[in-house]
LUMDO-202838 format. One record per atom (N, C-alpha, C, O): residue in three letters; x, y, z. Coordinates in steps of 0.001 Angstrom, whole numbers, padded with zeros to 6 digits, always signed. Layout:
REM residues N
ALAXYZ;...
***
This chain:
REM residues 194
UNK-004017+002124-015263;UNK-005454+001600-014398;UNK-005201+000070-013827;UNK-004597-000877-014333;UNK-005795+000184-012763;UNK-005831-001153-012190;UNK-007226-001865-012560;UNK-008190-002179-011863;UNK-006889-002025-014240;UNK-008253-003207-014572;UNK-008693-004027-013747;UNK-009888-004292-013875;UNK-008009-004655-012734;UNK-008468-005965-011804;UNK-009520-005312-010377;UNK-009935-006080-009509;UNK-009773-004041-010366;UNK-010493-003124-009253;UNK-011401-002351-009911;UNK-011127-001506-010763;UNK-012991-002783-009328;UNK-014183-002084-010050;UNK-013916-001076-009048;UNK-013313-001130-007976;UNK-014714+000173-009866;UNK-015224+001239-009470;UNK-016262+001277-008325;UNK-017082+000381-008528;UNK-016520+001917-007287;UNK-017575+001839-006237;UNK-017498+002747-005086;UNK-016495+003406-004812;UNK-018459+002757-004507;UNK-018886+003649-003353;UNK-019113+003040-002097;UNK-020065+002261-002058;UNK-018452+003214-001047;UNK-018996+002589+000457;UNK-018643+003980+001493;UNK-017671+004731+001429;UNK-019797+004008+002440;UNK-019366+005493+003131;UNK-018502+006387+002267;UNK-018435+006509+001043;UNK-017781+007049+003386;UNK-017307+008280+002711;UNK-016037+008169+001394;UNK-015303+009045+000935;UNK-016177+006630+001043;UNK-014755+006188-000180;UNK-015244+005889-001266;UNK-016324+005297-001249;UNK-014662+006176-002441;UNK-015120+006159-003357;UNK-013789+005458-004386;UNK-012704+006008-004195;UNK-013791+004461-005301;UNK-012637+004243-005894;UNK-013116+004474-007556;UNK-014168+004022-008008;UNK-012171+005229-008309;UNK-012664+005567-009200;UNK-011641+005887-010443;UNK-010473+006128-010140;UNK-012038+005901-011890;UNK-011034+005577-012786;UNK-010939+007194-013176;UNK-011835+007998-012919;UNK-009974+007446-013691;UNK-009893+009083-014088;UNK-008808+008881-015007;UNK-008029+007944-014832;UNK-008659+009861-016195;UNK-007900+010545-017130;UNK-007070+011381-017131;UNK-007483+012430-016636;UNK-006211+011405-017415;UNK-004974+012675-017342;UNK-004546+012635-018578;UNK-003956+011712-019137;UNK-004979+014066-019159;UNK-004358+014792-020530;UNK-003071+014822-020604;UNK-002359+014598-019625;UNK-002644+015086-021711;UNK-001338+015755-022153;UNK-001064+017061-021373;UNK-000053+017272-020702;UNK-002109+017917-021553;UNK-001987+019174-020935;UNK-001898+019025-018951;UNK-001318+019878-018279;UNK-002408+018118-018498;UNK-002784+018038-017320;UNK-001449+017415-016862;UNK-001127+017724-015715;UNK-000482+016475-017632;UNK+000497+015530-017285;UNK+001410+016900-017303;UNK+002157+017096-016345;UNK+001372+017580-018077;UNK+002465+018833-018366;UNK+002200+019329-016940;UNK+003077+019121-016100;UNK+001232+019876-016635;UNK+001150+020571-015544;UNK+001493+020053-014251;UNK+001931+020806-013381;UNK+001338+018899-014070;UNK+001515+018122-012553;UNK+003007+017852-012833;UNK+003642+017827-011779;UNK+003792+017633-013977;UNK+005250+017661-014123;UNK+005959+019168-013513;UNK+007077+019247-013005;UNK+004994+020303-013713;UNK+005493+021576-013742;UNK+005658+021859-012027;UNK+006580+022432-011446;UNK+004312+021188-011416;UNK+004322+020982-009918;UNK+005410+020014-009164;UNK+005302+019688-007982;UNK+006510+019591-010060;UNK+007071+018461-009901;UNK+006605+016955-008848;UNK+007130+016429-007866;UNK+005369+016662-009664;UNK+004766+015612-009420;UNK+004627+014760-010823;UNK+003858+015199-011678;UNK+005389+013501-011078;UNK+005759+012704-012145;UNK+004377+012107-012137;UNK+003879+011450-011223;UNK+003686+012518-013593;UNK+002340+011411-014145;UNK+002096+011228-015536;UNK+001939+012351-016016;UNK+001990+010358-016406;UNK+002556+010542-017794;UNK+000364+010425-018648;UNK-000536+009771-018121;UNK+000309+010767-019170;UNK-000956+010954-020084;UNK-001416+009313-019814;UNK-000743+008289-019936;UNK-002704+009483-019437;UNK-003359+008015-019254;UNK-004565+007611-018758;UNK-005403+008513-018766;UNK-004967+006484-018296;UNK-005955+006164-017628;UNK-005326+005737-016184;UNK-004348+005008-016017;UNK-006074+006327-015243;UNK-005585+005959-013506;UNK-006915+005284-012597;UNK-008061+005001-012945;UNK-006400+005202-011644;UNK-007346+004452-010457;UNK-007040+005195-009123;UNK-005901+005284-008663;UNK-008101+005698-008567;UNK-007829+006641-007415;UNK-008895+005917-005967;UNK-010033+005458-006069;UNK-008198+006012-004932;UNK-009224+005825-003897;UNK-008982+007116-003308;UNK-007913+007546-002874;UNK-010667+007966-003367;UNK-010994+008742-002665;UNK-011972+008960-001436;UNK-012961+008260-001219;UNK-011569+009992-000694;UNK-012080+010003+000974;UNK-013137+011296+000824;UNK-012482+012253+000411;UNK-014021+011523+000945;UNK-014891+012827+000736;UNK-014464+013603+001436;UNK-014666+014706+000927;UNK-013817+013716+002621;UNK-013109+014715+003250;UNK-011485+015003+003131;UNK-010868+016050+003331;UNK-011071+013852+002781;UNK-009592+013712+002830;UNK-008945+013670+001089;UNK-007792+013460+000712;UNK-009911+013893+000464;UNK-009129+013824-000728;UNK-008648+012533-001298;UNK-008867+011452-000751;UNK-007959+012680-002456;UNK-007244+011242-002724;UNK-006179+010807-001865;UNK-005229+011547-001610;UNK-006277+009760-001454;UNK-005495+008856-000160;UNK-004633+008220-000973;UNK-003451+008252-000628;UNK-004938+007600-002049;UNK-004081+006630-003070;UNK-004506+006908-004806;UNK-005555+007334-005291;UNK-003440+006547-005351;UNK-003770+006194-006860;UNK-002459+005465-007331;UNK-001343+005239-006863;UNK-003107+005228-008416;UNK-001741+004217-009369;UNK-001199+005172-010056;UNK-000808+004754-011146;UNK-000944+006637-009832;UNK-000369+007549-010562;UNK+001273+007126-010625;UNK+001763+006543-009658;UNK+002106+007455-011826;UNK+003290+007157-011698;UNK+003821+007630-010757;UNK+004277+006595-010271;UNK+004265+008748-009812;UNK+004834+008815-008433;UNK+004494+008074-007377;UNK+005299+008034-006447;UNK+003488+007474-007297;UNK+002975+006907-006370;UNK+003505+005203-006428;UNK+003942+004496-005520;UNK+003261+004891-007902;UNK+003793+003434-008273;UNK+005425+003338-008107;UNK+005958+002305-007700;UNK+006280+004700-008518;UNK+007466+004335-008198;UNK+007992+004290-006436;UNK+009089+003854-006089;UNK+007155+004728-005675;UNK+007241+004934-004395;UNK+007138+003477-003870;UNK+007191+003400-002643;UNK+006979+002097-004660;UNK+006721+001347-004774;UNK+008215+000198-004899;UNK+008299-001004-004649;UNK+008949+000901-005246;UNK+010214+000487-005931;UNK+010629-000592-004785;UNK+010675-001787-005076;UNK+010925-000135-003486;UNK+011367-000905-002397;UNK+010851-002550-002136;UNK+011489-003587-001954;UNK+009621-002297-002200;UNK+008640-003316-002182;UNK+008999-004360-003333;UNK+009191-005535-003021;UNK+009080-004001-004480;UNK+009375-004493-005621;UNK+010565-005218-005783;UNK+010586-006238-006472;UNK+011606-004761-005181;UNK+013104-005320-005375;UNK+012875-006208-004142;UNK+013645-007168-004191;UNK+011968-006229-002888;UNK+012377-007145-002105;UNK+011414-008152-002634;UNK+011770-009264-002245;UNK+010400-008207-003322;UNK+009804-009197-003901;UNK+010373-010192-004946;UNK+010103-011391-005022;UNK+011430-009292-005943;UNK+012292-010345-006486;UNK+013613-011020-005838;UNK+014211-011992-006301;UNK+013903-010380-004803;UNK+015026-011289-004106;UNK+014760-011909-002660;UNK+015694-012237-001928;UNK+013384-012051-002291;UNK+012861-012824-001223;UNK+013015-014304-001872;UNK+013145-014607-003058;UNK+012952-015239-000563;UNK+012717-016586-000515;UNK+011500-017112-000164;UNK+011090-018260-000332;UNK+010879-016023+000414;UNK+009469-016412+001071;UNK+009437-017894+001389;UNK+008730-018737+000839;UNK+010554-018128+002631;UNK+010671-019153+003245;UNK+009325-019298+004320;UNK+008871-020421+004541;UNK+008780-018194+004907;UNK+007542-018496+005877;UNK+006087-018794+005541;UNK+005142-019260+006177;UNK+006297-018271+004080;UNK+004684-018145+003432;UNK+004155-016950+004014;UNK+003044-016660+003571;UNK+004597-016201+004840;UNK+003619-015205+005269;UNK+003806-014202+005208;UNK+005021-014248+005015;UNK+003469-012798+005219;UNK+004024-011400+004962;UNK+002507-010468+005243;UNK+001305-010681+005093;UNK+003287-009445+005688;UNK+001928-008425+006610;UNK+002241-007011+006051;UNK+003339-006515+005799;UNK+000847-006427+005906;UNK+000797-005072+005023;UNK+000053-004131+006182;UNK-001085-004331+006607;UNK+000802-003238+006528;UNK+000029-002194+007011;UNK-000527-001149+006386;UNK+000233-000234+006069;UNK-001628-001060+006138;UNK-002349+000096+005188;UNK-003174-000608+004300;UNK-002422-001448+003806;UNK-004093-000721+003901;UNK-005123-001419+002500;UNK-004588-000847+001359;UNK-003645-001187+000645;UNK-005664+000451+001298;UNK-005195+001321+000381;UNK-006153+000504-000777;UNK-007083-000268-000544;UNK-005685+000875-001926;UNK-006101+000386-003203;UNK-005451-001234-003260;UNK-005448-001877-004310;UNK-005085-001597-002383;UNK-004521-002820-002266;UNK-003124-003476-003279;UNK-002846-004675-003244;UNK-002433-002587-004048;UNK-001536-002414-004801;UNK-000374-003508-004089;UNK+000190-004493-004566;UNK-000300-002882-002779;UNK+001213-003763-002016;UNK+000561-005275-001984;UNK+001287-006194-002363;UNK-000555-005522-001620;UNK-000919-007101-001235;UNK-000675-007617-002423;UNK+000327-008290-002662;UNK-001686-007306-003365;UNK-001639-007776-004893;UNK+000025-008032-005633;UNK+000257-008906-006468;UNK+000710-007375-005273;UNK+002068-007699-005738;UNK+002500-008638-004701;UNK+002740-009735-005206;UNK+002668-008611-003557;UNK+003314-009572-002883;UNK+002380-011027-003151;UNK+003004-012053-003422;UNK+000918-011067-003068;UNK+000593-012095-003838;UNK+000791-012847-005292;UNK+001085-014025-005492;UNK+000652-012273-005811;UNK+001598-012387-007068;UNK+003021-013249-006850;UNK+003341-014388-007190;UNK+003645-012312-006212;UNK+004937-012525-006643;UNK+005079-014059-005609;UNK+006098-014673-005924;UNK+004469-014584-004759;UNK+004526-015764-003929;UNK+004083-016746-004287;UNK+004452-017778-003726;UNK+003071-016808-005413;UNK+002689-017440-005927;UNK+001995-019029-005468;UNK+001076-019693-005946;UNK+002606-019168-004712;UNK+002193-020756-003650;UNK+000649-020228-002970;UNK+000378-019157-002427;UNK+000008-021117-003169;UNK-001189-021258-002581;UNK-001342-021347-000761;UNK-002373-021246-000096;UNK+000173-021584-000259;UNK+000223-021332+001157;UNK+000379-020544+001530;UNK+000041-020523+002714;UNK+000953-019284+001019;UNK+001264-018115+001058;UNK+000474-017079+001526;UNK-000095-016620+000536;UNK+000127-016447+002558;UNK-000544-015686+003073;UNK-000331-014414+003407;UNK+000733-014257+004007;UNK-001198-013085+003170;UNK-001011-012091+003859;UNK-001969-011179+004110;UNK-002851-010640+003442;UNK-001512-011118+005477;UNK-001967-010292+006574;UNK-002302-009025+006287;UNK-001440-008705+005468;UNK-003272-007753+006500;UNK-003162-006735+006054;UNK-004158-006013+007178;UNK-005368-006210+007282;UNK-003386-005179+007947;UNK-004201-004426+008928;UNK-004909-003012+008376;UNK-004055-002236+007947;UNK-005685-002723+008327;UNK-006710-001541+007803;UNK-007389-001156+009008;UNK-007840-001970+009814;UNK-007464+000198+009134;UNK-008379+000548+010213;UNK-009848+001029+009612;UNK-010601+001355+010529;UNK-010371+001138+008442;UNK-011522+001816+008227;UNK-012143+000454+007671;UNK-011473-000166+006845;UNK-013322-000026+008053;UNK-013503-001476+007384;UNK-014596-001036+005993;UNK-014952-001833+005126;UNK-014944+000261+006060;UNK-015874+000605+004545;UNK-014230+000270+003682;UNK-014450-000120+002536;UNK-013184+000325+003908;UNK-012145+000142+002790;UNK-012024-001022+002478;UNK-011864-001364+001306;UNK-012091-002044+003703;UNK-012044-003169+003809;UNK-013357-004003+002820;UNK-013231-005014+002129;UNK-014269-003386+002994;UNK-015131-003814+002292;UNK-015026-003040+000868;UNK-015373-003701-000111;UNK-014710-002088+000711;UNK-014522-001784-001049;UNK-013583-002509-001696;UNK-013754-002918-002844;UNK-012493-002726-000987;UNK-011351-003058-001613;UNK-010962-004462-001469;UNK-010560-005196-002372;UNK-011132-004763-000199;UNK-010753-005919+000293;UNK-011604-006846-000559;UNK-011150-007715-001303;UNK-012839-006577-000376;UNK-013594-008029-001041;UNK-013697-008214-002245;UNK-014507-009012-002716;UNK-012646-007290-003160;UNK-012376-007698-004236;UNK-010993-008513-004517;UNK-010661-009257-005440;UNK-010408-008124-003492;UNK-008736-008998-003045;UNK-009588-010254-002724;UNK-009462-011007-003690;UNK-010078-010591-002162;UNK-010369-011942-001406;UNK-011479-012576-002811;UNK-011474-013807-002840;UNK-012130-012098-003609;UNK-012281-013025-004772;UNK-011310-013564-004973;UNK-011123-014738-004654;UNK-010268-012662-005683;UNK-009185-013207-006485;UNK-008090-014040-005531;UNK-007213-014658-006135;UNK-008097-014076-004390;UNK-007144-014524-003390;UNK-007884-015421-002757;UNK-007226-016460-002708;UNK-009014-015568-002198;UNK-009394-016300-001211;UNK-008882-016337+000227;UNK-008823-015279+000854;UNK-008504-017498+000795;UNK-008081-017577+002282;UNK-006438-016955+002321;UNK-005820-016709+003357;UNK-005892-016766+000833;UNK-004320-016581+001158;UNK-004580-015085+001523;UNK-003549-014484+001221;UNK-005513-014203+002048;UNK-005652-012745+002307;UNK-006557-012596+003840;UNK-007689-013080+003881;UNK-006138-012094+004724;UNK-006608-011628+006217;UNK-006519-010654+006276;UNK-005405-010132+006235;UNK-007662-009929+006403;UNK-007801-008645+006690;UNK-007799-008498+008275;UNK-008690-009184+008774;UNK-007264-007998+008928;UNK-007496-007199+010504;UNK-007645-005914+010569;UNK-006686-005178+010340;UNK-009405-005208+011034;UNK-009935-004144+011088;UNK-009075-003528+012281;UNK-009268-004104+013352;UNK-008103-002404+012316;UNK-007329-002286+013603;UNK-006956-001329+013432;UNK-007403-000920+012360;UNK-006118-000401+014048;UNK-005134+000730+013830;UNK-003701-000001+013785;UNK-003234-000861+014531;UNK-003170+000633+012658;UNK-001680-000218+012275;UNK-000438+000309+013412;UNK+000618-000283+013634;UNK-000877+001505+013999;UNK+000209+002166+014969;UNK+000155+001435+016395;UNK+001114+001030+017052;UNK-001274+001367+016723;UNK-001713+000389+017787;UNK-001177-000883+018004;UNK-000528-001255+018981;UNK-001637-001788+016595;UNK-001268-003450+016277;UNK-000079-003732+017176;UNK+000699-002808+017411;UNK+000091-004744+017616;UNK+001403-005503+018412;UNK+001409-007055+017510;UNK+000518-007877+017720;UNK+002170-007233+016822;UNK+002642-008697+016319;UNK+002626-009719+017147;UNK+003360-009771+018133;UNK+001696-010730+016791;UNK+001881-011644+017724;UNK+003255-012146+018486;UNK+004239-011634+017954;UNK+003470-012712+019207;UNK+004611-013309+019757;UNK+005555-014615+019048;UNK+005168-015781+018970;UNK+006455-014255+018719;UNK+006846-015127+017872;UNK+006626-015627+016670;UNK+006905-016698+016130;UNK+005859-014286+016218;UNK+005265-014588+014489;UNK+006799-014211+013675;UNK+007827-013760+014179;UNK+006554-014530+012426;UNK+008012-014357+011584;UNK+007171-013875+010367;UNK+005997-014238+010300;UNK+007751-013002+009308;UNK+006941-012565+008103;UNK+008161-012222+007187;UNK+009106-011454+007368;UNK+007826-013054+006129;UNK+009109-012862+005208;UNK+009094-011157+004748;UNK+010139-010511+004677;UNK+008062-010710+004526;UNK+007993-009194+004108;UNK+006846-008606+004975;UNK+005709-009066+005082;UNK+007489-007220+005728;UNK+006641-006343+006198;UNK+006437-004898+005446;UNK+007347-004216+004976;UNK+005258-004635+005442;UNK+004968-003156+004601;UNK+004305-002426+005264;UNK+003283-002834+005817;UNK+004755-001099+005370;UNK+004067+000061+006011;UNK+003582+001185+005007;UNK+004221+001789+004146;UNK+002235+001279+005388;UNK+001571+002368+003859;UNK+000360+002629+004577;UNK-000645+001942+004402;UNK+000423+003874+005615;UNK-000806+004011+006201;UNK-001116+005468+006247;UNK-002095+005960+006808;UNK+000168+006347+005357;UNK-000023+007525+005567;UNK-000702+008031+004028;UNK-000466+007423+002984;UNK-001636+009327+004119;UNK-002268+010115+002844;UNK-001550+010565+002185;UNK-001711+010549+000965;UNK-000392+011185+002840;UNK+000487+012189+001998;UNK+001641+011850+002168;UNK+001914+010917+002922;UNK+002701+012636+001407;UNK+003834+012606+001931;UNK+004743+014023+002590;UNK+005229+015081+002191;UNK+004592+013253+003817;UNK+005069+014493+004776;UNK+006022+013829+005681;UNK+005763+012784+006277;UNK+007351+014599+005778;UNK+008608+014260+006451;UNK+008023+013768+008049;UNK+008444+012821+008712;UNK+007070+014611+008362;UNK+006886+014059+009825;UNK+006189+012441+010015;UNK+006105+011928+011131;UNK+005801+011869+008981;UNK+005290+010014+009008;UNK+006549+009397+009451;UNK+006316+008243+009809;UNK+008053+009771+009593;UNK+009036+009157+009650;UNK+009372+008665+010822;UNK+010180+007768+011066;UNK+008473+009523+011811;UNK+008541+008972+013187;UNK+007759+007997+013442;UNK+008215+007048+014079;UNK+006693+007990+013105;UNK+005690+006787+012825;UNK+006216+005439+012197;UNK+006032+004289+012597;UNK+006978+005934+011016;UNK+007849+004602+010387;UNK+008615+003883+011011;UNK+008789+002668+010909;UNK+009153+004720+011762;UNK+010339+004387+012407;UNK+009905+003602+013684;UNK+010401+002513+013972;UNK+008963+004212+014419;UNK+008183+003435+015360;UNK+007707+001842+015050;UNK+007944+000857+015750;UNK+006986+001904+013822;UNK+006638+000740+013191;UNK+007938-000416+012803;UNK+007949-001622+013051;UNK+008530+000049+012417;UNK+009755-000682+011851;UNK+010481-001274+013279;UNK+010667-002470+013502;UNK+010752-000440+013956;UNK+011152-000955+015585;UNK+010494-001765+015697;UNK+011030-002860+015529;UNK+009144-001776+015998;UNK+007980-003104+016545;UNK+008013-004038+015697;UNK+007840-005170+016149;UNK+008174-003932+014657;UNK+008431-005131+013399;UNK+010142-005771+013582;UNK+010474-006926+013316;UNK+010868-004904+013993;UNK+012329-005494+014195;UNK+012305-007200+013896;UNK+012563-007919+012930;UNK+011925-007366+015054;UNK+012068-009049+015529;UNK+011353-009887+014752;UNK+011721-011041+014536;UNK+010322-009396+014292;UNK+009218-010591+013109;UNK+009378-010375+011662;UNK+008430-010803+011003;UNK+010403-009782+010946;UNK+010270-009725+009683;UNK+011762-009870+009230;UNK+012706-009292+009768;UNK+011839-010689+008208;UNK+013084-010759+007704;UNK+013357-009562+006739;UNK+014483-009065+006729;UNK+012221-009007+005805;UNK+012424-007295+005203;UNK+010907-006802+005633;UNK+009838-007351+005902;UNK+011459-005347+005538;UNK+010111-004468+006013;UNK+010711-003023+005729;UNK+011687-002534+006297;UNK+009836-002364+004612;UNK+010014-001494+004080;UNK+008521-000447+004336;UNK+007378-000830+004588;UNK+008979+000807+004183;UNK+008345+001893+004341;UNK+007827+002485+002878;UNK+008539+002670+001891;UNK+006344+002742+003000;UNK+006030+003860+001342;UNK+006796+004751+001490;UNK+006887+005342+002567;UNK+007653+005104+000245;UNK+008794+006716+000266;UNK+009321+006970+000908;UNK+009551+008140+001212;UNK+009877+005755+001550;UNK+010985+006166+002934;UNK+011763+007120+002236;UNK+011587+008282+002602;UNK+012386+006973+001541;UNK+013737+007616+000854;UNK+013135+008993+000704;UNK+013490+009968+001366;UNK+012007+008991-000407;UNK+011471+010653-000280;UNK+011415+011253+000682;UNK+011765+012430+000770;UNK+010958+010559+001613;UNK+010686+011120+003298;UNK+011730+011953+003475;UNK+011883+013153+003702;UNK+012452+010946+003302;UNK+014026+011577+004119;UNK+014677+012804+003582;UNK+014996+013788+004250;UNK+014881+012593+001956;UNK+015281+013550+001217;UNK+014613+014600+001669;UNK+015327+015545+002006;UNK+013208+014764+001807;UNK+012247+015576+001898;UNK+012806+016800+003334;UNK+012813+018026+003446;UNK+013108+015945+003991;UNK+013454+016480+005689;UNK+014660+017130+005784;UNK+014997+017738+006799;UNK+015329+017042+004796;UNK+016540+018261+004586;UNK+016592+019490+003644;UNK+017488+020334+003666;UNK+015320+019488+002658;UNK+015110+020092+001744;UNK+014970+021297+001999;UNK+014733+022096+001093;
***
C-alpha cells in the first residue's frame, strides 16, 4: 500500500485503499494476474474503472524504470513523465535523484488527477515537481531540451494497440532523452504475438 498517499475524491476520480484476501489473490492468479494478499491503493474513475493500482503486476511493469534509476547519472537533473496516475513513477524518480536541484516534469491530461494526486506529491517535493496540464500525445518537448529519463505511462489497460502510441512518443522524445521507457512495454510486445 502507498502509505504516503491519502484517500480522496475529486470529480470522477477516487483514490482508495483496498484489501486482497488469500482467496481473491488465488482467483486473480487463476486469471493470470499476479497479486498477493495484502492492502493496496488504486486510482479509480467512475466510468473507466481502475486506472492504476500498486498491485503486484502493475509494480512489476515499472521494473525497467527502476533499472534505469539504478544505472542513471542524472547529469541534467531533469526528468519527464507522461501520465501521473498515482504518482508512483514520479516519486521513484524524485527519491532516486535526491538532489534538491533535480526536477520532474509531469504531463497529465486531467486537472482533477493533478489536484487529487499532484497536490500530495507537491507537498512532499515542492518545486522539484512541475505539472503540465495537457495531452501527452499532443505535447511537444521544448526545442533543445534534454532529460535524463523520460517515462511514458498514459494508458489504462494493457493493450497491444498502445504500442503504436508508445512508438510515436519514443520517436518524438528520442532527441530529448538520455533514456526513455514505456509502462509494460515488454508485456505489450509479448501480447502482440499471443
